[in-house]
LODO-577036 format. One record per residue: x, y, z of N, C-alpha, C, O in turn; residue in one letter. Coordinates in steps of 0.2 Angstrom, whole numbers, plus 5000, padded with zeros to 4 digits. Layout:
REM LODO-577036
XYZXYZXYZXYZA/...
REM end
This chain:
REM LODO-577036
531753955186532054025187531654065192531054065191M/532054105196531654145201531254205198531554235192P/530754225200530354285198530754345200531154345204E/530654405196531054465197530954485204531454515207P/530354485207530254505214530654465219530854495224A/530754405217531154365222531854385222532254375227Q/532154405216532854425215532954485220533554495222L/532454525221532554585224532554575232532754625236A/532354525234532254505241532954495244533354455242E/533054525250533754515253533554485260533154505264R/534054435262533954405268534654415272535154415270T/534554445278535054455283534954425290534354405291T/535454405294535354385300535754425305536354435304A/535354445311535754485316535754445322535254435325V/536354435325536454395331536254435337536354495337P/535854405342535654435348535954395354535754335354L/536354425358536554395364536254415370536454405375L/535654455369535254475374535054545373535154575368G/534654575378534354645377534854695376534754745372A/535554695378536054745377536154745369536454795367A/536054705365536154705358535554725354535654725348H/535054745357534454775353534654835349534354845344L/535054875352535254945349535554925342535454955337A/535954875342536254855336535754825330535854845324G/535254795333534754765328534354825325534254835319L/534254875330533854935327534254975322534054995317R/534954985323535355015318535354975312535355005306R/535454915312535454875306534754885302534754885296H/534154885306533554895303533454955299533254965294L/533755015303533655075300534055075293533855105288R/534655045293535055045287534655005281534655025275E/534354945283534054905279533454935276533254925270L/533054975280532455005278532555075275532055115273L/533155095274533355165271533055165264533155115260D/532655215262532355215256531555195256531255215252G/531355165262530655145262530255215265530655255267E/529655215264529255275266529355275274529355225277R/529455335277529655345284529055305288529255275293P/528455315287527955275291527955205291527855165296D/528155175285528255105284528855075288528855025291A/529355115287530055095291529955095298530155055302A/529555145301529455155308529055095310529155065316E/528455075306528055025308528454955308528354915313R/528854945304529354885303529754885309529854835312A/530054945311530554945316530254925323530454895327L/529654955324529254945330529054865331529154835336L/528854835325528654765325529254725327529254675331V/529854735323530454695324530754705331530954655334V/530754765334530954775340530554745346530854715350D/529854745345529454715349529554635349529554605355T/529654605343529754535343530454515346530454465350L/530954555345531554545348531554555355531954515359A/531254605357531154615365530854555368531054535374G/530354535365529954475368530454415368530454375373L/530854405363531354345363531854355369532054315372A/532054415369532554435375532354425382532654405386C/531654435382531354435389531154365391531254345397R/531054315386530754255387531254195385531054135387H/531754205382532154155379532854165381533054215383A/533254105381533954115383534354125377534354085372Q/534754175377535254195371535754145371535854105376P/536054135365536054175359535554155355535354095355P/535254195350534854185345534954235339535254285341F/534654225334534754275328534054295326533554255325A/534054355324533454385320533554375313533954415310V/533154335309533254335302532754375299532154375300R/533054425295532554475291532554465284533154455281L/531954455281531854455274531554515271530954525273R/531854555267531654625265531554625258531954605254H/530954635256530754645249530554725248530054745250R/531054765246530954835246530254855243530054835237P/529954905246529254925244528654875245528154895244G/528854815248528354765248528254745255527654745258A/528754715258528654685265529354675268529854675265R/529354665275529854645279529654585284529154595287L/529954535284529754475288530354465293530954465291R/530154455299530654435304530554365307529954355309A/531054325308530954265311531454255316532054265315D/531254235322531754215327531654145329531154125332I/532054095327531954025328532453995333532854025335R/532253935335532653895339532753925346533253925349E/532253965348532253995355532153945360531753905360L/532653945365532653905371532253935376532453985379R/531653915378531253955383530753905386530653845384C/530453935392529953895395529253905392528853865391R/529153975390528553995387528654055383529154095385A/528254065378528354125374527654165374527154135376L/527654225373527054265373526554245368526754215363P/525954245370525354225366525154155370524554135368G/525454135375525254075378524854105385525054155387H/524354065387523954085392524254105398524054155402A/524854075400525154095406525454165406525654185412S/525554195400525854255400525354305398524954295393L/525354365401524854415400525254475398525254525401R/525454475392525854535389525454575384525054545381L/525654635384525254685379525554665372526054695370P/525254635368525454615361525054655356525054645350L/524754715359524354755354524754785349524554805343H/525454795350525854825345525854785339525854805333V/525954715340526054665335525354665331525254655325L/524754665335524154655332523954715328523654705322D/524154775330524054835326524454845320524254875315R/525154835320525554855315525854795311526054815305L/525754735313526054685308525454655304524854655306A/525654635298525154605293525054535296524454515296R/525554505299525454435302525954425307526554455306M/525854395313526354375318526054315321525454295321W/526554275323526354205327526954185331527554205331C/526754145336527154115341527054035340526454015340V/527554005340527553925339527953895345528553915344D/527753865349528153835355528053755355527453735355L/528653725354528653645354529153625360529753635359H/528853595365529253585370529653645373529253685375G/530253645373530653705376530953745370531453775371H/530753735364530953775358530453815355529853785354H/530553875353530053915350530253955344530853955343G/529753985341529854025335529454085336528854075337V/529654145334529254205334529354225327529854225324L/528754245324528754275317528354335316527754335319T/528554375312528054435311528254465304528854455301A/527754485300527854515294527454585294526954595296E/527754635291527554705290527454715283527854705279V/526854745281526754765274527054835273526854885277D/527554845269527854905268527554945262527755005261L/527054915259526754955253526154995255525855035251S/525954995261525355035263525555095268525155135270R/
REM end
């Protein structure tokens, strides 16, 4: 039987067909995070927007941003099955990733061949 905290977690997926669709992702995030503390919601918005922007810059759409939200606790974003040559975090790319370093509880890049995964998690409780 699932724990009570697991029952409260919501998972959604927002399709991205490129940078032009980032505004729709931001709108969805603002609705999803309604009720969170404003500073926590802003931190989550910045992290997910940075992650999705990196995907739009370095991968070939379409892809989806999967969001797992546990109110008052965390927001996790995963972008999987990215078709790309390289993702941020690899030596060949010198991108400013300080936003993710400062605001995310955890973030990672995983690249296998020409398929990649971007993941970040934001602590909403602090």
